[in-house]
C-alpha positions as CSV (number, residue, x, y, z in Angstrom):
1,M,-57.6,34.0,-110.5
2,S,-56.3,37.3,-110.6
3,K,-57.9,39.2,-114.3
4,W,-54.0,40.9,-113.7
5,L,-52.5,38.5,-114.4
6,R,-51.8,36.4,-117.8
7,I,-49.1,33.4,-117.4
8,T,-48.4,31.2,-120.2
9,A,-46.3,28.1,-119.7
10,S,-44.6,25.6,-122.0
11,S,-41.6,23.2,-121.2
12,L,-40.5,26.7,-119.0
13,L,-43.5,29.3,-117.1
14,A,-42.9,32.2,-119.5
15,I,-44.6,35.2,-117.8
16,M,-45.7,37.5,-120.6
17,L,-47.8,39.8,-118.5
18,V,-49.9,42.5,-119.9
19,L,-50.2,45.9,-118.2
20,T,-53.4,47.9,-116.7
21,T,-53.3,51.4,-117.8
22,V,-54.6,53.7,-115.5
23,Y,-52.6,57.0,-117.3
24,A,-51.1,60.2,-115.4
25,T,-53.3,63.0,-116.6
26,T,-52.0,64.9,-119.4
27,G,-54.3,67.6,-120.3
28,T,-55.9,70.0,-118.0
29,A,-58.4,72.8,-118.1
30,S,-59.0,76.1,-116.4
31,A,-61.2,75.6,-113.4
32,A,-63.9,77.4,-115.0
33,A,-64.5,75.4,-118.1
34,L,-66.3,72.5,-118.3
35,L,-63.8,69.1,-118.9
36,E,-64.6,67.4,-122.1
37,L,-63.6,64.0,-123.8
38,K,-64.4,63.0,-127.2
39,I,-64.2,59.3,-128.3
40,K,-65.3,57.1,-131.5
41,K,-65.9,53.7,-131.2
42,G,-63.2,51.8,-133.0
43,S,-60.8,54.8,-133.2
44,T,-57.0,55.1,-132.0
45,S,-57.3,59.2,-131.1
46,A,-59.8,61.2,-128.6
47,T,-60.4,64.7,-128.1
48,I,-59.5,65.3,-124.4
49,N,-59.7,69.1,-123.0
50,G,-59.5,70.5,-127.3
51,Q,-55.9,68.0,-127.4
52,K,-55.7,65.3,-129.7
53,Q,-54.4,62.0,-127.8
54,S,-53.8,58.6,-128.6
55,I,-55.8,56.2,-126.7
56,V,-56.6,52.1,-126.7
57,K,-59.6,51.6,-129.5
58,P,-62.9,51.3,-128.0
59,Y,-65.0,48.3,-128.6
60,E,-68.5,47.3,-128.1
61,S,-69.8,44.3,-126.3
62,N,-73.1,43.4,-126.4
63,G,-73.9,47.1,-127.2
64,I,-72.5,48.4,-124.7
65,T,-69.1,50.3,-125.5
66,M,-65.9,49.8,-124.0
67,V,-63.2,52.2,-123.1
68,Q,-59.6,52.2,-121.1
69,L,-60.5,53.3,-117.7
70,G,-57.1,55.5,-117.7
71,L,-59.1,58.1,-120.0
72,F,-61.3,59.1,-117.0
73,T,-57.7,60.3,-115.2
74,R,-56.7,61.8,-118.1
75,A,-59.7,63.9,-118.7
76,F,-61.2,64.5,-115.6
77,K,-58.8,64.2,-113.1
78,A,-60.2,61.2,-111.5
79,Q,-58.8,59.2,-109.0
80,V,-58.0,55.6,-109.2
81,K,-57.1,53.9,-106.5
82,L,-56.4,49.7,-106.5
83,Q,-57.7,47.8,-104.0
84,E,-56.4,43.9,-103.3
85,N,-59.1,41.0,-105.1
86,D,-59.3,42.7,-108.5
87,S,-61.2,45.9,-106.9
88,I,-60.7,49.2,-108.2
89,K,-61.8,53.0,-106.7
90,L,-62.6,55.7,-109.1
91,I,-63.1,59.3,-107.0
92,Y,-64.1,62.4,-108.6
93,G,-65.1,65.1,-105.9
94,K,-68.1,63.3,-103.8
95,R,-68.3,60.3,-105.8
96,T,-66.8,57.3,-104.9
97,L,-67.5,54.7,-107.9
98,S,-65.7,50.9,-106.7
99,M,-65.8,48.2,-109.2
100,T,-64.4,44.4,-109.3
101,I,-63.1,42.8,-112.3
102,G,-65.7,40.6,-114.1
103,S,-68.6,41.9,-112.2
104,K,-72.0,44.1,-112.9
105,K,-72.3,44.9,-109.5
106,A,-70.6,48.3,-108.4
107,Y,-70.9,50.7,-105.3
108,L,-71.7,54.7,-105.4
109,N,-71.1,56.1,-102.7
110,G,-71.3,53.2,-100.7
111,S,-74.5,52.5,-102.1
112,T,-74.9,49.4,-104.6
113,F,-74.8,50.3,-108.2
114,T,-75.4,48.0,-111.4
115,L,-72.9,48.7,-114.3
116,D,-73.9,48.1,-117.9
117,A,-71.2,45.8,-118.4
118,A,-68.6,44.2,-116.3
119,P,-64.7,45.7,-116.2
120,V,-63.1,43.6,-117.8
121,M,-58.8,42.9,-118.8
122,K,-58.5,43.2,-122.9
123,S,-54.9,42.4,-124.0
124,G,-53.9,43.7,-120.6
125,I,-56.3,47.0,-120.6
126,L,-58.4,47.7,-117.8
127,M,-61.6,48.3,-119.8
128,V,-64.9,49.6,-118.4
129,P,-68.7,51.0,-119.4
130,V,-68.0,54.5,-120.5
131,R,-71.3,55.4,-120.0
132,S,-71.9,54.0,-116.9
133,V,-68.5,55.2,-114.7
134,A,-69.4,58.6,-117.0
135,K,-72.9,58.6,-114.8
136,S,-70.9,57.6,-111.7
137,I,-69.1,60.9,-111.4
138,G,-71.9,63.0,-112.6
139,A,-71.2,63.8,-116.6
140,K,-73.0,64.4,-118.8
141,F,-73.1,61.5,-122.2
142,K,-74.7,61.9,-125.2
143,V,-73.6,60.5,-128.9
144,V,-73.2,63.2,-131.6
145,S,-73.0,62.0,-134.8
146,G,-71.8,59.0,-133.9
147,Q,-69.0,60.7,-131.7
148,M,-69.5,60.0,-127.7
149,I,-69.3,63.1,-125.3
150,I,-68.9,63.2,-122.0
151,T,-68.5,66.5,-120.0
152,A,-68.0,67.0,-116.2
153,A,-67.4,70.5,-114.5
154,P,-64.0,70.1,-112.7
155,A,-63.8,68.2,-109.5
156,T,-61.4,68.9,-106.0
157,T,-60.3,65.5,-105.6
158,D,-58.6,63.6,-102.4
159,S,-54.7,64.3,-103.8
160,S,-53.7,61.5,-100.8
161,K,-52.3,58.2,-102.1
162,D,-53.2,55.1,-101.0
163,K,-50.6,53.7,-98.7
164,S,-49.2,50.2,-98.6
165,S,-51.0,48.1,-95.8
166,H,-47.4,46.8,-95.0
167,A,-46.6,50.3,-94.6
168,G,-42.7,50.1,-92.6
169,K,-41.3,47.7,-94.3
170,T,-38.5,48.5,-97.3
171,K,-37.7,45.2,-98.7
172,V,-40.2,42.5,-99.6
173,G,-40.0,38.5,-100.2
174,N,-40.8,34.9,-100.0
175,S,-39.6,32.2,-97.2
176,K,-40.8,29.9,-98.4
177,Y,-39.3,30.5,-102.6
178,Q,-36.5,32.3,-100.8
179,W,-35.9,35.3,-102.9
180,S,-36.4,38.9,-102.0
181,I,-36.2,43.1,-103.7
182,N,-37.1,46.6,-102.5
183,Y,-40.2,47.5,-101.3
184,P,-41.0,51.1,-102.4
185,S,-43.5,53.4,-100.4
186,D,-45.4,54.0,-104.0
187,L,-45.6,50.1,-104.0
188,M,-49.4,48.5,-103.2
189,Y,-49.5,44.6,-102.6
190,L,-52.1,43.4,-104.8
191,G,-52.1,39.7,-103.0
192,S,-51.9,36.5,-105.1
193,Q,-53.5,33.1,-105.6
194,S,-50.6,31.6,-103.9
195,S,-47.0,31.9,-102.6
196,E,-45.7,30.9,-105.9
197,S,-46.5,34.5,-107.1
198,A,-46.7,37.8,-105.9
199,T,-47.9,41.0,-107.8
200,F,-47.2,44.3,-106.8
201,M,-48.7,47.7,-108.6
202,D,-48.0,51.8,-107.7
203,S,-50.5,53.3,-106.4
204,E,-50.8,56.0,-109.6
205,G,-51.4,52.9,-112.2
206,N,-47.9,53.4,-113.9
207,Y,-46.0,50.2,-113.4
208,Y,-46.8,47.4,-112.6
209,L,-44.3,44.7,-111.0
210,Q,-44.6,40.3,-110.4
211,I,-42.4,38.2,-108.9
212,S,-43.2,34.4,-110.3
213,V,-41.4,31.3,-109.2
214,D,-41.3,28.1,-111.3
215,P,-40.0,25.5,-109.0
216,E,-40.4,22.4,-110.7
217,I,-38.7,23.5,-113.3
218,A,-35.2,22.2,-112.9
219,S,-33.1,20.1,-110.2
220,A,-31.2,21.9,-107.6
221,D,-27.8,21.7,-109.6
222,E,-29.4,22.8,-113.1
223,A,-30.9,25.9,-111.4
224,N,-27.8,26.8,-109.3
225,E,-25.3,26.8,-112.7
226,S,-27.2,27.7,-115.2
227,D,-25.5,29.5,-118.3
228,P,-26.9,33.3,-118.5
229,Q,-27.0,32.4,-122.9
230,D,-29.2,30.0,-121.9
231,L,-32.0,32.2,-119.4
232,L,-31.7,34.6,-122.4
233,D,-32.9,32.6,-125.4
234,D,-35.3,31.2,-123.5
235,L,-37.1,34.6,-123.1
236,V,-36.4,35.4,-126.3
237,L,-37.9,32.2,-127.5
238,Y,-41.1,32.9,-125.6
239,A,-41.6,36.4,-126.1
240,Q,-41.8,35.6,-130.2
241,D,-44.2,32.6,-129.1
242,A,-46.5,35.3,-127.1
243,G,-46.6,37.6,-130.4
244,E,-44.1,40.0,-128.4
245,M,-41.5,42.3,-130.0
246,V,-38.1,41.9,-128.1
247,V,-36.3,45.8,-128.2
248,D,-32.9,45.1,-126.2
249,Q,-31.9,41.8,-124.4
250,K,-28.8,40.8,-122.7
251,A,-27.1,37.7,-120.3
252,V,-25.5,38.9,-117.7
253,S,-23.0,36.8,-115.2
254,S,-22.2,38.4,-111.4
255,S,-21.3,37.9,-108.3
256,K,-25.0,37.9,-107.1
257,G,-26.3,35.4,-109.8
258,N,-26.8,34.9,-113.2
259,Y,-29.4,36.2,-114.8
260,A,-30.7,37.3,-118.6
261,Y,-33.6,39.7,-119.4
262,I,-35.2,41.3,-122.8
263,I,-37.6,44.4,-122.9
264,S,-40.3,43.8,-125.1
265,K,-43.7,45.9,-126.5
266,N,-46.6,44.1,-126.9
267,S,-49.7,44.1,-129.3
268,D,-50.5,47.1,-127.7
269,G,-47.4,49.0,-127.7
270,I,-46.4,48.2,-123.7
271,L,-43.0,47.8,-122.7
272,S,-42.2,45.7,-120.1
273,E,-38.9,43.9,-118.8
274,T,-38.8,40.2,-118.2
275,R,-35.7,38.4,-115.8
276,I,-35.5,35.3,-115.3
277,Y,-33.0,34.0,-112.6
278,T,-32.6,30.4,-111.3
279,G,-31.1,29.4,-108.1
280,N,-32.2,27.2,-104.9
281,G,-33.5,24.6,-107.5
282,H,-36.0,27.2,-109.0
283,T,-36.5,29.5,-111.5
284,Y,-37.9,33.0,-110.9
285,Y,-39.2,35.7,-112.7
286,V,-39.7,39.4,-112.5
287,F,-41.4,41.7,-114.6
288,Y,-42.0,44.8,-114.7
289,A,-43.9,47.0,-117.2
290,N,-44.5,50.7,-117.3
291,S,-47.5,52.4,-119.1
292,E,-45.3,55.4,-119.6
293,A,-42.3,54.2,-120.9
294,S,-41.8,54.7,-125.0
295,S,-38.9,53.1,-125.3
296,Y,-36.6,50.8,-124.0
297,K,-34.0,53.3,-122.7
298,D,-36.3,54.4,-120.5
299,F,-36.1,51.0,-118.5
300,A,-32.2,52.6,-117.8
301,D,-33.9,55.0,-115.0
302,K,-32.4,54.9,-111.6
303,K,-35.4,54.4,-110.3
304,V,-36.2,51.3,-112.3
305,T,-32.5,49.6,-112.4
306,S,-32.4,50.0,-108.3
307,L,-36.0,48.6,-107.6
308,L,-35.3,45.6,-110.4
309,N,-31.3,44.8,-109.8
310,S,-32.3,44.7,-105.9
311,F,-34.2,41.2,-106.4
312,Q,-32.7,38.5,-104.9
313,T,-33.0,34.6,-104.8
314,S,-32.6,35.1,-101.1
315,F,-34.3,35.8,-97.9
316,N,-32.9,37.0,-94.4
317,S,-35.6,36.1,-91.9
318,G,-33.5,38.1,-89.1
319,D,-34.1,41.7,-91.5
320,K,-36.4,43.3,-89.7
321,A,-37.5,45.7,-92.3
322,I,-38.7,42.8,-95.2
323,E,-42.2,41.5,-95.2
324,D,-42.6,38.2,-95.6
325,L,-45.1,36.9,-98.0
326,A,-45.1,33.0,-97.9
327,S,-48.0,32.8,-94.8
328,E,-50.2,35.8,-96.3
329,A,-49.6,33.8,-100.1
330,D,-51.0,31.0,-98.6
331,S,-53.5,31.9,-96.7
332,A,-55.2,33.2,-99.8
333,G,-55.3,30.7,-101.7
334,S,-57.1,28.7,-99.2
335,E,-59.8,31.7,-99.9
336,N,-59.4,31.1,-103.6
337,T,-63.3,31.4,-105.4
338,L,-65.0,31.5,-108.5
339,E,-67.5,33.8,-110.0
340,A,-69.8,34.6,-113.0
341,S,-71.7,37.3,-112.3
342,E,-73.0,37.5,-115.5
343,Y,-74.2,33.8,-115.3
344,G,-75.1,34.8,-111.7
345,V,-72.8,32.4,-110.2
346,Y,-70.3,32.7,-107.0
347,M,-68.8,29.7,-104.9
348,E,-65.6,29.1,-102.8
349,L,-63.4,26.8,-104.1
350,P,-61.1,24.1,-102.3
351,S,-57.6,25.3,-101.5
352,D,-56.1,23.6,-103.9
353,F,-58.3,24.8,-107.2
354,T,-57.3,27.3,-109.1
355,A,-60.3,29.3,-111.2
356,S,-59.7,29.5,-115.2
357,E,-59.9,33.2,-116.4
358,D,-63.5,34.1,-118.4
359,T,-64.4,30.9,-117.8
360,T,-66.9,29.1,-115.5
361,D,-64.4,25.9,-114.4
362,A,-61.2,25.6,-112.1
363,S,-59.1,22.7,-111.6
364,A,-56.6,21.4,-108.9
365,K,-53.2,19.7,-110.2
366,D,-54.6,15.8,-109.3
367,G,-56.9,16.0,-112.7
368,S,-60.1,17.3,-109.9
369,Y,-62.0,20.0,-111.8
370,V,-65.2,21.9,-111.3
371,S,-67.4,23.6,-113.5
372,V,-70.8,25.7,-114.2
373,N,-73.0,25.6,-117.5
374,V,-75.9,27.0,-117.7
375,Y,-78.4,26.0,-120.6
376,S,-82.7,26.2,-121.0
377,A,-84.3,23.2,-120.0
378,P,-86.5,21.2,-122.7
379,S,-90.1,22.3,-122.8
380,G,-92.2,20.1,-120.5
381,S,-89.4,19.3,-118.4
382,T,-88.4,18.2,-115.0
383,L,-85.6,17.7,-113.2
384,A,-86.6,13.7,-112.7
385,D,-86.5,13.8,-116.6
386,W,-83.0,15.2,-117.0
387,L,-81.9,12.8,-114.3
388,Q,-83.2,10.3,-116.4
389,K,-81.1,11.2,-119.3
390,I,-78.1,11.9,-117.3
391,Q,-78.1,8.0,-116.2
392,G,-78.8,6.8,-119.4
393,W,-76.5,7.9,-120.9
394,F,-73.6,6.9,-118.6
395,A,-75.3,3.6,-119.0
396,D,-75.2,3.9,-122.9
397,N,-71.7,5.3,-123.0
398,F,-69.4,2.8,-120.2
399,N,-69.6,-0.6,-120.1
400,S,-70.5,-2.2,-117.1
401,D,-66.9,-2.7,-115.7
402,A,-66.7,1.1,-116.5
403,Y,-68.8,2.7,-114.8
404,R,-70.5,2.8,-111.4
405,D,-74.5,4.3,-110.0
406,L,-73.5,5.8,-106.8
407,G,-77.5,6.8,-106.7
408,S,-79.2,10.6,-106.1
409,E,-80.3,12.8,-103.6
410,Q,-82.7,15.8,-103.5
411,K,-80.8,18.7,-101.3
412,E,-81.6,22.0,-100.5
413,I,-78.5,24.2,-102.0
414,A,-78.2,27.5,-102.7
415,G,-81.3,28.2,-101.8
416,Q,-83.2,26.1,-104.2
417,T,-83.9,22.4,-104.8
418,A,-81.6,20.5,-106.3
419,T,-80.6,16.7,-107.4
420,V,-77.6,15.2,-106.6
421,N,-76.1,12.7,-108.7
422,K,-73.1,10.8,-107.5
423,L,-71.3,8.1,-110.0
424,E,-67.8,6.6,-110.7
425,Y,-65.7,5.9,-114.1
426,N,-62.6,4.3,-115.4
427,F,-61.6,4.7,-118.8
428,G,-58.5,2.2,-117.9
429,D,-56.0,3.7,-115.1
430,A,-58.2,4.9,-112.7
431,W,-61.6,5.0,-110.9
432,T,-62.9,9.0,-111.0
433,T,-65.7,9.6,-108.7
434,E,-68.1,12.7,-109.9
435,Y,-70.7,14.6,-108.1
436,E,-73.4,15.9,-110.5
437,V,-75.7,19.0,-108.9
438,L,-78.8,19.9,-110.9
439,F,-81.3,23.0,-110.9
440,Q,-83.7,23.9,-112.6
441,K,-86.5,26.8,-112.5
442,N,-88.2,29.0,-115.0
443,G,-87.3,27.2,-117.9
444,Y,-83.4,27.1,-117.4
445,R,-80.5,25.3,-116.0
446,Y,-77.9,25.5,-113.8
447,Y,-75.5,22.0,-114.1
448,V,-72.3,21.9,-111.5
449,E,-69.9,19.0,-112.0
450,Y,-66.9,18.3,-109.3
451,S,-64.9,15.1,-110.8
452,T,-61.9,14.0,-108.5
453,P,-59.9,10.9,-108.2
454,S,-62.3,8.5,-106.3
455,D,-58.9,7.7,-103.9
456,K,-58.8,11.7,-103.0
457,A,-59.3,11.5,-99.0
458,S,-60.7,15.2,-99.0
459,K,-63.4,14.7,-102.4
460,D,-66.5,14.4,-99.9
461,A,-65.2,17.5,-97.8
462,D,-64.6,19.1,-101.1
463,F,-67.4,18.9,-102.4
464,K,-69.5,19.9,-99.2
465,V,-67.4,23.6,-99.1
466,I,-68.6,24.0,-103.0
467,T,-71.7,23.4,-102.2
468,D,-72.0,25.0,-98.5
469,S,-71.0,27.8,-100.4
470,L,-72.6,28.2,-104.1
471,E,-75.1,31.0,-104.8
472,L,-76.8,31.0,-107.9
473,D,-79.1,33.6,-109.4
474,F,-82.1,32.4,-111.5
475,P,-82.9,36.2,-112.1
476,T,-79.3,36.7,-113.4
477,L,-79.9,34.5,-116.0
478,E,-83.3,35.6,-117.2
479,E,-81.7,39.2,-117.8
480,N,-78.9,37.8,-119.2
481,F,-80.0,35.3,-121.6
482,G,-82.7,34.7,-124.0
483,S,-82.9,30.8,-125.7
484,L,-79.7,28.8,-124.6
485,P,-78.6,25.5,-126.1
486,I,-79.6,22.2,-124.1
487,D,-77.5,20.4,-122.3
488,Y,-75.4,17.5,-123.7
489,Y,-76.8,14.8,-122.3
490,S,-80.7,15.8,-123.4
491,Q,-79.7,16.2,-127.1
492,D,-81.9,13.8,-129.4
493,R,-79.2,11.2,-129.9
494,S,-81.1,9.6,-133.0
495,K,-80.8,12.7,-135.6
496,V,-78.2,12.9,-138.0
497,T,-76.6,14.8,-140.6
498,T,-75.4,14.4,-143.8
499,H,-71.8,15.7,-145.3
500,T,-70.8,15.4,-148.9
501,S,-67.5,16.1,-150.6
502,K,-67.9,16.3,-154.3
503,L,-64.0,16.2,-155.0
504,N,-63.6,12.9,-153.4
505,H,-67.1,11.6,-154.2
506,Y,-68.3,10.5,-151.1
507,S,-71.6,11.3,-148.9
508,V,-71.6,10.2,-145.4
509,Q,-74.7,10.6,-142.9
510,V,-73.0,10.9,-139.2
511,P,-75.2,11.7,-135.4
512,R,-75.3,15.3,-135.0
513,H,-74.0,14.6,-131.2
514,W,-71.0,14.1,-133.1
515,T,-68.5,16.9,-132.7
516,S,-67.1,18.2,-136.2
517,T,-64.8,21.2,-136.1
518,D,-64.0,23.2,-139.1
519,N,-64.0,20.4,-141.3
520,D,-63.1,21.0,-145.0
521,Y,-65.0,18.2,-146.3
522,E,-63.2,18.6,-150.1
523,S,-59.8,17.9,-148.2
524,S,-57.9,14.3,-148.0
525,Y,-58.6,14.8,-143.9
526,V,-62.2,15.0,-141.4
527,Y,-62.5,14.3,-137.8
528,F,-65.6,13.5,-136.0
529,S,-65.1,13.3,-131.9
530,H,-67.5,11.3,-130.4
531,T,-67.4,10.3,-126.5
532,G,-64.6,8.4,-125.3
533,G,-62.7,8.9,-129.1
534,S,-63.0,9.7,-133.0
535,F,-63.8,8.6,-136.2
536,N,-62.4,9.9,-139.8
537,I,-62.1,9.9,-143.5
538,S,-59.1,10.3,-144.9
539,T,-58.2,9.8,-149.0
540,K,-55.1,9.2,-150.6
541,T,-53.3,8.0,-154.1
542,T,-52.6,4.5,-153.8
543,S,-52.1,2.1,-156.8
544,S,-54.1,-1.1,-155.3
545,L,-55.8,-1.6,-152.6
546,E,-52.9,-4.3,-151.5
547,K,-50.4,-1.6,-151.4
548,A,-52.7,0.4,-149.5
549,V,-53.2,-2.7,-146.5
550,T,-49.5,-2.7,-146.5
551,Q,-48.8,0.3,-146.4
552,W,-51.6,0.7,-143.7
553,K,-50.8,-1.3,-141.2
554,A,-46.7,-1.0,-141.7
555,T,-47.7,2.2,-139.7
556,F,-49.1,0.4,-137.0
557,E,-46.2,-2.6,-137.1
558,G,-43.5,-0.1,-136.9
559,S,-40.9,0.2,-133.8
560,G,-40.6,3.2,-131.5
561,D,-42.9,5.8,-131.2
562,N,-45.3,4.1,-133.5
563,N,-45.5,1.3,-131.5
564,V,-44.9,2.0,-128.2
565,Y,-48.1,0.8,-126.5
566,G,-47.7,-2.6,-127.7
567,V,-50.4,-2.4,-130.4
568,E,-51.7,-5.9,-131.2
569,L,-53.3,-5.9,-134.9
570,S,-55.4,-8.4,-136.4
571,E,-55.1,-10.4,-139.6
572,G,-58.0,-8.5,-141.2
573,T,-60.6,-9.7,-143.2
574,P,-61.4,-9.3,-147.6
575,T,-64.8,-7.8,-147.7
576,T,-67.3,-5.6,-149.8
577,F,-68.1,-1.9,-148.3
578,A,-69.7,0.9,-150.7
579,G,-70.6,-1.7,-153.6
580,V,-66.4,-2.4,-154.1
581,P,-63.6,-4.9,-152.7
582,A,-62.5,-3.5,-149.4
583,Y,-60.4,-4.7,-146.5
584,T,-61.1,-4.3,-142.7
585,F,-58.8,-4.7,-139.3
586,T,-59.1,-3.8,-136.2
587,A,-56.1,-2.4,-133.5
588,N,-55.4,-2.7,-130.0
589,Y,-53.8,-0.8,-127.4
590,P,-53.9,-2.6,-124.2
591,D,-50.7,-0.8,-122.5
592,A,-52.3,2.5,-123.2
593,T,-52.9,4.9,-120.2
594,H,-56.7,4.5,-121.4
595,P,-56.6,1.5,-123.7
596,Y,-58.6,1.6,-126.1
597,T,-59.5,-0.4,-129.9
598,G,-59.1,1.2,-133.4
599,T,-61.4,-0.1,-136.6
600,Y,-59.8,0.5,-140.0
601,T,-61.8,-0.2,-143.4
602,L,-60.2,0.3,-146.7
603,F,-61.2,0.6,-149.9
604,T,-60.5,1.8,-153.6
605,Q,-62.2,3.6,-156.1
606,G,-60.4,4.8,-159.3
607,K,-57.2,6.3,-158.1
608,I,-58.6,7.4,-154.5
609,T,-57.6,5.0,-151.6
610,Y,-60.6,6.1,-148.8
611,I,-59.5,4.9,-145.0
612,L,-62.3,4.6,-142.6
613,S,-60.8,4.6,-139.2
614,D,-63.0,4.6,-135.6
615,E,-61.2,4.8,-132.8
616,V,-63.0,4.4,-128.9
617,N,-61.8,3.9,-125.6
618,N,-62.0,-0.1,-124.6
619,A,-64.1,1.4,-121.9
620,N,-66.6,3.4,-124.0
621,N,-66.5,0.7,-126.9
622,T,-70.2,0.1,-125.9
623,P,-73.0,-1.5,-128.0
624,V,-74.6,1.8,-128.2
625,H,-71.4,3.2,-129.7
626,Q,-71.0,-0.2,-132.2
627,A,-74.6,0.3,-133.3
628,E,-74.3,3.3,-133.9
629,L,-71.1,3.3,-135.8
630,A,-72.6,0.8,-138.1
631,K,-75.1,2.9,-138.5
632,V,-72.3,5.2,-140.2
633,L,-70.6,2.6,-142.1
634,A,-73.8,1.9,-143.6
635,S,-74.8,5.1,-145.0
636,F,-71.4,5.6,-146.7
637,Q,-72.0,5.9,-150.4
638,L,-69.6,6.8,-153.0
639,T,-70.9,8.8,-155.5
640,A,-70.5,9.7,-159.3
641,N,-67.2,11.1,-160.6
C-alpha cells in the first residue's frame, strides 16, 4: 500500500489524508556564500541561511535523527522529483539521490547507497535521515552543542520539471467507477493499488490530490438522492474523529449534483479540503491538501476551485482528451508487493491482497492473509524441533474434529532450505487452510504464514505466487537486530505467573503464555486471552451469593441481544471454591458464528462477590485447555482483609 496514503474507515469511508511536505524555497543566499541549515532535535524552528523559520519537529529513531525532506529544498534549493511506487529523487547539482519510502536501500548517481534509516511518512510528512541525505548532496555535517549544522556550496540544478507520463491529456478519470476531473499540466499521477483510488501530486510537491471511490456505501437510489446536509454531517463527524479541526464547511446543491465539503487542519497544521459526492451507486471522496495554504481562504484561489469544481461523477469515453486510469490501476493491483526492508523481506502478493502499512502482513477481502514474523531460535534448536512444536501446539489446542494435519515437506525457497507445513482448522463456521513456511539460520528464524478459506480455488496458485517471489536476507536481521523473542509455539507453556489484588483480596496463578493487556489488579475487572477465548475475574458488591447467581444468570436468559445466540444454560451446581460456598454453571452458545462454551464460578467473601469466567471456542475446548483452566482455578486464593 502506498505510504503516501492513509485511509480510515467506519460505516462510511472517511478520507483523511495528509500531505507530504516538499516546500518551495523561501530563503536564498548569494552565489558566493555557503548555504547553511541549523537544526536542533525537538525544536520546531530552524535557522535557514540566517533566517529563523518554522519546521516540522525533528525526531530520533533508533539513534538516527529524522527531518522533513523539504528542508533540503528550502535551505539548498535541492530539487525534488516525485516518481511512482513511493520513490523520490533529490537532485543537487551533479548529485542525484534516489530513495524509496520504507527502504534503506538508495542510489547515489546510480550506485547503491545505504541510508542510515528508511524514509517514512510520519503524520503525513516525509521524513528522512538527516546525516545520510546531507552526505548524499555533498554537504558538510557537524554537531555543535547539540545543534546540527549542515553547510554546502550553492549548486546549479536542472530547473526543468518532470512531465507527466500522461502528457497531452487535459482530463483524467476512471471509466469503471465513472468519474473525471481536469488534469493540469503540473499534475503527476502517483499510481494506486486498485481502480478504487488514484493519487496525484504536483511536480513541486506543493499540493496533493486523491480521488477515492467507495462502491459499497449505498444503493443506487440512496447514492443518487443523498441530501447534501447529510453528506456534510458525515464529513464533519469523521474529521472530528480523526482529530481534525474544521475551519470551513458547506453543503452544496447544484444542477451538476449534490455534494458537501469541509476544510480542516490536522495536528501538524496542514490544511486540506475534502469533498464527498454520490452517484452511480457509489460514494466519491475528493481530497486536496496544500502545504503552502495558511488559511481556509487560500482554497478560494481560482486555480484550486477550477480544479476541484471540475470533478464529475461521469466519464465520457468518447472524449480523446481524457486519460482512463481504470485498466492501469487494475493492472497495478496485480503487482502488489509486501516489503519490509529492515527485516530483509520482499514478496509479491496475489492480486486480491493489500499490504498493511508499516507492518509485515497483508490481507484480502475473503479473509485470506499473509504474515511474516522474525524470531530468535532457542539455543540448540533445529527446524525439525520447531516443526514438532508447531504440530504439537495445534494438536493440543484443537479438538480432533476441528483440525487436520496435511503434512510437511522440505523445499528450496528464497535460496534457503525451508520446511513447509500445511494444515486445516475449523472454529465452527468454515475450514481454513494454513501454509507455514519455516526458515532458520544463524540463530534467527523467519515464519511466513499464508491462511485462506479452504474452498478458495486459487489457494495453491496464490501460495506459489508468494513462495516463488519471496526474498529473505538473514544478514539484514543480524545487522539490525540483536536477541529477539522466540516464537509463540516454542514458548515454555508450563511457566506461570502470580497476580495479586490487595483491594479485592485474592491471588491467582495463570500461564505466562496467556495474554494480559494493561490489567489493573486493583480494579473490578481483569482480562486474559488464551487460545480460542478468554479468562476473566470480576468483582462486585452483592448482598448474598443467591442474589448474585440470580442476577448473573438473568444476563444470559434475557431477550434480544443477550440471547442472540440461543444460549443454553446448565442448572448449575452448589460447590465449595477457595474454601467458601460457591456456585458454578455453564452456558453453551451453539448458534454463534464460532460456537463456544462459558464456565462461570461465583462466590462471596465479605461484601465482595467474585465471578470467574472462562469462555472458549468449542473447537479449542480441548483436554489440554481444561487441564490448564483447572490449575488456574485451583491456584485461586482469598487473602486476608
